[in-house]
N, C-alpha and C positions, 0 to 999 in steps of 0.2 A: 144437561151436562156436556153435551156435544157443542151446544151454542156457547157455553163460557169457554171452552177449550179453544172454538174457533176465534172469540174475541181476543183470548191471550195471546194466540199466535199471530193475529193481526196486530196486537199492540208491539211485539216482538219485532215483526218486520218493520212496523214504522218506527221504532226506536233505533233500529239498525240502519235504516235509510237515512234518517236525521244524522246519524254517528258519520255516515260516509261523506254526505254533503259538507258537514262542518270540516270534517278532515282535509277534503279536498278544497275546500275555500280557505282554511285556515292557513296562516303564515308559515312558509317553509323557511327552515334555516339556511341561509346561503353561506357557503365556505368561499374564502378568499386566498389565493395564494400568497405564501409569506413573503417570497421574491418575485416582485412584478417584473421580471425578465425571462426573456426566452433563454434557455439554459444553454443553446448553442452560441449566445451572444455573450456569455460570461468570459472574461478574460483575466480577471485577476481575483485572487481569494486571500483573506487575510484572517487567521485564527490566533486569537490572543487571550491571556488572562494575566493575574498579577506576576505570574512566574516567567513564561515564556512568551515569545511572537515568533510565529510562522508565517511565511509569505510565499505565495505560489503565483506563477504566471504561465500561460498558456503559449506555446511557440509552436506554430505549424501542427496545431491538433493535439500536442503533447504537453502536459502538465510537469512543471518542474518547480522544485523548491528553489528561492533565491535568497531567504534568510531564515535561519541564522548560517546556512551553508547552501551552497550550490550543488544541486544532485537531482536527477529524476524524481518524481514523486511515485508513491505506491499508487499503482493503477486500480488496484482493487479497491483501496479506501478513497480514493477520489470518486470512482464508479459509485461507491455506496454514499458518499456524501451527495452526489447529485440526485440518485435515486431516491434517498430516503429524507433529504433536507431540503434540496434546492426545488423538487418539485411538490412540497408538502402544501397543505391548505390548513387554514383554521377558521374556528368560528369568529364573527365579528362581535359577539358578546364577550365583554371582558370579565376576567374571573375575579378582578379587583383593579383599584386604581388609586393613587396617591402615594405619598412616601411611605406609609404604613404598609402597604400592599407590597412595594418593592422590597422592604425589610421582611416582611412575611413569607414571601416566596423567594427570598434570597436572590433578587434581581438587581441589587445595588451594582455600580461599576466595578468595586473592588472584589466582588464575589462570583459575578457572572461569567461565563463562556461568552467572549465576543467573537463573531463572525461577520466579517464585512466581504460583501461581495460587488465586484465592480464589472460593468459593460454598458456599451452604447453610451457612454459619456455620463452615466450615473453611478453612484454607490449606495448601497443598501446595509446598513449597520444593524446586526440585530444581536440581542442578548438572551444567552439561556441558562435556565438552572432546573436541578433535578432534586426534589426532595424525597426520593424513595418510591415516587409513584411509578405507575407503568408509562407514563407520558410525562413530558418535559413543559415546562412554563417558558414562556419567552415576552420579550417586549422589544419595540424599536428604541434605537438610542435617541434620547431627547423626549421622550413620551414615557409617562408613568402609568399606561394602561397595561395590564398583564393579561396574556392569552395563553390558551394551552395549545399545545401542538402535538397531535397523535403520532409521536415518532420518539425515539431517544436520541438525543443530541448531545447533552454535556457529559455522559458517562463513556460516548463512543468517539466522540470526536474532539478528544482533547488536544492538549499542545504538547505531548511527550513525543519528542522529535522521532526516536526510531520506528513509531508507528507509521509516521509519513513517508519516510525514506523508501524509495524502491529498494527490495532487497538483492537485486540483480547487481552483481560486479563483473562478473564475465558471463557472455550468452553469445556463442557463435553457432550457426548451423554447420554442420559437418563440411558442406561444401565451401564454405568460408576458410577453413582451415588447411594451409598448404604444408607447412612444416611446424612441428613441436620438438623443441629442443630442450632437454632435462639435465641439469647439472647438479651434483653434489660434490662432497668430499669423496665419495667410494662408487658414485656411479653415475655416467655420462652416457647419454644416447640420443639418437636423433629417430623421430617419427616422420616419414613423407608421404603425402597422399597423391596417388595418380588416378584420376577417375575414381572407382569406388575400392580400388586397392591401397592398403597401407604397407610401408616398407619400413623395416627395423634396422638400424646401424649403430654400432658403438667402434670401440678401437680394435674390438678382436673380430667380429662377425658381422654378416649382413644378410637379411633375408626377408622375403615376403611373408607379412603376417597373414595367417588363415583367415578367411571371410568372416567365419564364425567365433573368433578369438573372443574371449570375454575380456581380456585385459585392455585390448584397445577399444573396446566396447565401453569401458568404464573410463578411460581418457576422455574419449569423445563426449560421452555424458556429461562428465563434469564440466568440461568447457562449454558444454550448452546451457549448463544451468548451474553456475558457481553463485549461490547465493548466501546472504548472512543478515541479520538483522541487528548484529552487534557492531557497531562504528565507534572508531575513537578519532576524534578530531584534534588536530595539532597534538600528536603525540608527544610523550615526555622525551627528553634526550637520552634518558637511560634505554627507553625501547627502541629508538632509533638506533642506538648503537649495535642492535643486534642484526641489522640490515649490511653492516659491512661485511659480517660472512655469515650469509643467510643459511639456513639448512640445506633448501632447495630453491633452485632458480629455474623458471619455465619461460621459455622464449617462445612466442609466437609469431609465425610468418603468415600474414592473412592475404586474401583477396586483395586486388586494387593496391598492392604495394604497401599494405598496412602492416604495423608490427605492433607487437605488447610484450612486455616483461612483467612477469609475476614472481615477487620474491617472497618465500616462506620462512618465518622464524618461529622457534618454538616458544609458545606462549606458557602453557602448563601441560600435564598430563593427557588432557583432552582436547586441547585446541591448538592451532598456530595461529600467528597473526600474519596478515598478508600485506604487502605494499605493491601498488600497480604502478608502473613506469616511474619509479624512483620518486613518486610524489609523496612526502611526508606529511601533507595536509590533513590526509584522511587515511586511516589504516582499518583493516577488517579483521574479525575474529572469526576464523572458519574451524570447522570440526576437522579431527585428524583424519577421518576418511577420504576428505576431500584432498588431502596431500598424499595419502597412503596410494592412490591410483597410481601418481606418477613414480612410486618407488619400486616397482615391479621388477625383477630382474629379466634377463633376455630370456630364459627359458618359458616364462609364462606367456611371453607372446608368441611362442611356438605351438601351443597347445591347439589342437582342434577340438571343437565341440565347445560346450559351456563349464566345463570343470576346470577349476584351478588347483 
């Protein structure tokens, strides 16, 4: 009995050894980068489908939309594109090939999402689709071989313009703000900064604002982070008419002799429309709270502590 048991153990050990040897000597699946470019060398990106075309270029390390509008690109989305797509790899074994494969995997020119990457004097044109699977399928333009990429591209990096524009409209550090002038039909005042102190002045009174006053904190905060994802390009004349007599105008005097003017007009019960520097080519929809911070009366700037 012991002899049989010893023989069985020896056979198992031998089989395990053979398995390990075959596994080590067997061919390994090698992964290839989708984009044979150093990510730092990428200088242009084009994303398009049948509905829209977006173009991006890099200037001094910063990405900008150039078509269909000129605007800083959303940093978070660009970073995600580089992290999840431009550094991705794929198996060189095709999932299918030929015209039938392109139709089956929805990778025809008219149905796919196209991403063209340029850098170092060359361009790489890729096309993506998703059929409800955890990962996408892709091919190179001009090829009918279909591969799988272990990430999502089609449903995340589409051509919806608001998703690619930087939401930042006004962003200044406090030490960049020198004067904030606020004007409306019923309330005009000026805020002036000297060092860490803010001073309030209107037609009737003038005083230094307490250091921990919440009203001035809210003004400084919104000017550091006035964001929106709702843009109106080439606004209709009816909407532009509102800015002949805006509800609120905020004029900023900034460091290095820079100036900026913000005009707010009522859009609906929850939102205002904003025009920057009298530029009608792009308007911004912002929440009421963003404007409400400028509508405080003088007494709220006198309060000490954080209560209003």
